[in-house]
Structures are given as structure tokens and as C-alpha cells.
DOTOR-943307 format. One line per field, with one value per residue (C-alpha): residue number from 0; residue in one letter; chain; x, y, z. Coordinates in pm, whole numbers, m for minus. Last residue first. Layout:
<vexmis>
k (NUM ...)
r (A ...)
c (A ...)
xx (X ...)
yy (Y ...)
zz (Z ...)
</vexmis>
This chain:
<vexmis>
k (280 279 278 277 276 275 274 273 272 271 270 269 268 267 266 265 264 263 262 261 260 259 258 257 256 255 254 253 252 251 250 249 248 247 246 245 244 243 242 241 240 239 238 237 236 235 234 233 232 231 230 229 228 227 226 225 224 223 222 221 220 219 218 217 216 215 214 213 212 211 210 209 208 207 206 205 204 203 202 201 200 199 198 197 196 195 194 193 192 191 190 189 188 187 186 185 184 183 182 181 180 179 178 177 176 175 174 173 172 171 170 169 168 167 166 165 164 163 162 161 160 159 158 157 156 155 154 153 152 151 150 149 148 147 146 145 144 143 142 141 140 139 138 137 136 135 134 133 132 131 130 129 128 127 126 125 124 123 122 121 120 119 118 117 116 115 114 113 112 111 110 109 108 107 106 105 104 103 102 101 100 99 98 97 96 95 94 93 92 91 90 89 88 87 86 85 84 83 82 81 80 79 78 77 76 75 74 73 72 71 70 69 68 67 66 65 64 63 62 61 60 59 58 57 56 55 54 53 52 51 50 49 48 47 46 45 44 43 42 41 40 39 38 37 36 35 34 33 32 31 30 29 28 27 26 25 24 23 22 21 20 19 18 17 16 15 14 13 12 11 10 9 8 7 6 5 4 3 2 1 0)
r (L L S R C A A L T V P E A R P A A G K K A P Q R A E A S F W W D L E D G C G D G A P I V A Q Q Q C Q G S D A P C H L R V H F H A D H G F W P R L K R L W A R D N E S A C L G R K I A A N V F I R D V R P D E A A A K L L A Q Q D D G W L T S L G E G D A T V M S P P D P Q N A T D R N A A A A S P A L Q F W I D V D L G N Q H S R H S T S M L G G R P Q S L D G I M V L G P G R R A Q E R G L D A V L H L L E A H G Y F R N R Y R R I S V Y G D G E A P L S Q A G A I C G N S V A G I V R P P G D S P L K V Q A W P S A L A S A T A G V T L W T A L L L A P A K T A L F L H R N M)
c (A A A A A A A A A A A A A A A A A A A A A A A A A A A A A A A A A A A A A A A A A A A A A A A A A A A A A A A A A A A A A A A A A A A A A A A A A A A A A A A A A A A A A A A A A A A A A A A A A A A A A A A A A A A A A A A A A A A A A A A A A A A A A A A A A A A A A A A A A A A A A A A A A A A A A A A A A A A A A A A A A A A A A A A A A A A A A A A A A A A A A A A A A A A A A A A A A A A A A A A A A A A A A A A A A A A A A A A A A A A A A A A A A A A A A A A A A A A A A A A A A A A A A A A A A A A A A A A A A A A A A A A A A A A A A A A A A A A A A A A A A)
xx (2259 2414 2570 2235 2149 2435 2355 1996 1731 1562 1175 935 657 306 99 m174 m512 m748 m979 m1030 m992 m1320 m1457 m1445 m1208 m1442 m1755 m1615 m1500 m1135 m1207 m1320 m967 m820 m1115 m989 m840 m474 m335 m150 148 213 413 782 851 1035 1379 1641 1890 2234 2373 2302 2447 2188 1898 1633 1292 1122 817 531 222 m77 m258 m624 m786 m462 m647 m640 m432 m486 m183 m124 194 m29 m239 18 m64 m438 m463 m838 m893 m1224 m1315 m997 m923 m1213 m1138 m787 m919 m1200 m906 m712 m354 m47 226 467 850 893 1233 1095 847 490 325 450 320 11 m49 m1 m204 m492 m509 m467 m729 m1011 m1095 m1271 m1611 m1541 m1418 m1600 m1738 m1601 m1927 m1822 m1690 m1335 m1091 m1035 m960 m608 m505 m501 m612 m483 m117 m189 m352 m101 164 m9 m134 224 358 82 m228 m191 m275 m509 m385 m111 209 362 732 924 1268 1458 1501 1238 919 734 581 424 210 382 730 904 1103 1447 1544 1891 1749 1368 1215 970 660 442 499 222 237 199 m87 m1 m32 53 429 466 312 601 872 719 714 1091 1163 1000 1142 1515 1469 1378 1676 1928 1803 1571 1524 1208 1082 1182 810 848 864 502 488 732 619 604 598 974 1103 1017 1135 1427 1438 1733 1987 2062 2401 2317 1974 1749 1581 1292 971 1132 1374 1755 2012 1974 2327 2330 2705 2898 2791 2514 2201 2101 1827 1840 1577 1329 1542 1515 1127 919 819 474 305 618 642 904 1153 1253 1610 1668 1430 1625 1935 1818 1667 2002 2213 1951 1958 2327 2413 2119 2146 2483 2465 2160 2401 2682 3004)
yy (m22563 m22324 m22152 m22060 m21897 m21661 m21568 m21483 m21669 m21430 m21423 m21657 m21538 m21537 m21748 m21562 m21578 m21862 m21835 m21539 m21550 m21567 m21224 m21261 m20943 m20748 m20831 m20713 m20914 m20846 m20486 m20439 m20511 m20212 m19999 m20042 m20340 m20308 m20223 m19905 m19817 m19982 m20305 m20218 m20351 m20718 m20748 m20880 m21113 m21083 m20892 m21228 m21217 m20967 m21181 m21062 m21024 m21345 m21470 m21678 m21825 m21929 m22251 m22372 m22063 m21949 m21938 m21584 m21331 m21072 m20985 m21005 m20780 m20513 m20750 m20740 m20359 m20434 m20462 m20452 m20765 m20916 m20730 m20714 m21100 m21187 m20952 m21114 m21458 m21376 m21197 m21537 m21522 m21416 m21332 m21033 m20954 m21201 m21195 m20942 m21226 m21074 m21205 m21562 m21571 m21416 m21665 m21951 m21779 m21744 m22110 m22217 m21998 m22104 m22146 m22477 m22311 m22129 m21756 m21549 m21435 m21710 m21855 m22209 m22060 m22001 m22219 m22463 m22824 m22999 m23035 m23276 m23576 m23914 m23829 m23548 m23767 m24031 m23756 m23558 m23869 m24009 m23679 m23676 m23502 m23243 m22868 m22721 m22394 m22529 m22340 m22259 m22151 m21876 m21741 m22005 m21818 m21972 m22021 m21791 m21931 m22213 m22530 m22722 m22741 m22547 m22222 m22211 m22287 m22484 m22790 m22694 m22430 m22415 m22645 m22739 m22750 m22868 m22746 m23029 m23026 m23101 m22772 m22407 m22470 m22705 m22436 m22190 m22478 m22508 m22147 m22122 m22439 m22285 m21959 m22116 m22294 m21959 m21805 m22088 m22020 m22301 m22634 m22862 m22901 m23241 m23323 m23673 m23476 m23421 m23296 m23139 m23199 m22936 m22907 m22966 m23095 m23349 m23409 m23179 m22875 m22913 m22603 m22422 m22356 m22148 m22006 m21920 m21654 m21551 m21531 m21500 m21235 m21279 m21473 m21618 m21717 m22027 m22107 m22338 m22622 m22672 m22828 m23176 m23332 m23095 m23217 m22979 m22695 m22795 m22680 m22932 m22819 m22656 m22562 m22405 m22186 m22236 m21957 m22174 m22150 m22094 m22390 m22604 m22537 m22575 m22926 m23029 m22937 m23098 m23413 m23455 m23669 m23879 m23930 m24007 m24260 m24406 m24412 m24586 m24369)
zz (4307 4583 4307 4157 4472 4502 4134 4192 3999 3785 3877 3760 3502 3634 3431 3211 3325 3179 3463 3672 4043 4225 4372 4755 4776 4577 4712 5055 5371 5297 5270 5636 5763 5557 5694 6037 6269 6111 6450 6361 6142 5812 5812 5688 5335 5312 5410 5134 5273 5136 5476 5652 5990 6168 6076 5802 6005 6053 5873 6065 5877 6061 6016 5995 5852 5678 5340 5180 5377 5649 5809 6184 6318 6408 6643 6909 6994 7013 7405 7463 7243 7161 6827 6692 6766 6566 6280 6272 6276 6013 5792 5791 5931 5773 6072 6027 6115 6385 6571 6843 6999 7053 6746 6808 7193 7045 6801 7064 7346 7102 6984 7325 7453 7211 6834 6768 6821 6484 6439 6203 5878 5634 5586 5710 6037 6094 6288 5991 6085 6053 5704 5379 5583 5642 5666 5914 6152 6196 6217 6481 6661 6687 6818 7076 7173 6882 6895 6640 6541 6288 6262 5903 5898 5710 5732 5570 5230 5000 5218 4962 4636 4848 4795 4540 4345 4587 4504 4663 5015 5040 5232 5170 5369 5668 5633 5914 6294 6519 6849 7121 7396 7751 7907 7931 8016 7731 7494 7600 7564 7198 7122 7232 7012 6700 6759 6807 6481 6297 6446 6328 5972 5806 5730 5779 5435 5320 5223 5402 5738 5717 6079 6304 6658 6958 7361 7425 7082 6812 6432 6504 6292 6046 5988 5678 5569 5276 5216 4914 4752 4533 4752 5079 4944 4849 5048 5417 5556 5812 5900 5661 5469 5193 5311 5186 4961 4651 4389 4525 4455 4097 4090 3918 3585 3456 3752 3920 3570 3314 3222 2915 2960 3324 3412 3160 3314 3667 3559 3400 3717 3939 3738 3710 4015 3993 3592 3604 3863 3647 3349 3512 3462)
</vexmis>
């Protein structure tokens, strides 16, 4: 066999063997999942958890749809379970009814899920998607702008305390539509975004799904419930009762929460890859 052909066909398996042998971290070695370019055959099947899992039979999100555009396609992270793709399509159609702007859809999962080499520890089992708050005037503008700058603009003030002047009805309507969808388990947003909504909303029921997390000031991160067709999917713990607008939200603005991470901390060990996921590689 030609040496280059051998390396091209064997590289994922060799990389996986190295990964499992040395227990490498994402920062030390490229993830073997990033070497897989196509989904596996068969119906969609979510395996494992969002931070240690994979997806069989993933479906590909179209580059464009009614009311949305998928950006940064060069990353090859536009795959997911059918329910996730249906959610994106539904949010896009709802935006198209509201106005001319397009919802910019960021990373979903890799073709067979698994750990990405950069950006995420979750997004592994086809149930996560990043959605930008800023709307795009056109698909061409969205892809041109995101190629030339790291991220669309933040919706949070420079001091991290509140919502910026870029926040408006479009952003709130998009976020609320996602939160009220029964397929959605939780949504990660910047704490300042949640606090601003807690202060302005009379009906706080939909705010329960909004979970404060670091970053997430330019986009929000949607995570679905485990689908009924995926018995090997590991559901995340249930969100606590209440709207989350009390003391638990105040902590995110405390000195403790804003303390920088300690330098020199030991890297987190990678979890053991599930047997059902190893077979997909």
C-alpha cells in the first residue's frame, strides 16, 4: 500500500491508540475525533454524555435555511441528532416571521461527536449547539464577518455587570423561543444576561432554563434533553426548581466568582472513552 494512503487511512486509529495509551489532554494532543470526516451509517443515536460521548448516524445541518445561516463550516462541526437540527430549523423559521435578519448558527458536533481539539469540552454527543445573539443581514455577510473576526460582539457591558446597548427585542425573542421549546434541557448564558432578564421580565418561568456560565456573552449554548430513541444517552442532572434569579445568581458577581484561575494547575485527566464510542472510530 502507498505510504501516504496508509497514513491517511490509519491515522485516526493510530491517534486513538496513542490517546488511550498516554491519557493525553486536549491541549497536549489533537483529538482523534477531529480526524473523522463523515458520520457513521444508520439512524441517529446519542451515546454517553455531552462531555464524554459520541453520536452514531449524525445528520448534517444544511449551510442555510429559512431564517438561519450556519457559519464557520470549515470546522466540520455542523452535525447532530435529528431533533437538534429540527430545533435549529424551527428557530430559523420563527426568526424569519419576525424580520429579515438571519440567526447565525455556530458549532454543533463533529461528524461522530467526541472531544474537539479546540473550543469545547461538551458538544460531544450531538445535543449541543451555539447560537449567536447578533443577527446577520445575509448569509454572505455572516460568513465574511465571522471569517475576519473571532466572534460577533458581546451583549454585555465592559464591566460585566449588565446588558449592552446591542441587546434588544431580537435577542430576547430568540433566546426566549429556545428556552420555551420542550426539547431544550438548558441554555448557558452570561450571568449578566440572566440578571438583566430577571430584572425586566414579569413572567420568569422561561428563565429557569437559563444557566449562568463564564463567557457566553456573544452567543448562547443550547442543550437538548436525551431523545427517546437513544437509550445509551446520559441525561444531565435536573435543573434546580425556581427561576434562578436569587442568591445563586448573585454569586456570579462576587469576588470569588471573578477570581482568576490559578496558574500552573494540573490539567484535568480525560475520562475513559466509552466502548460504544470507540467502535465508531
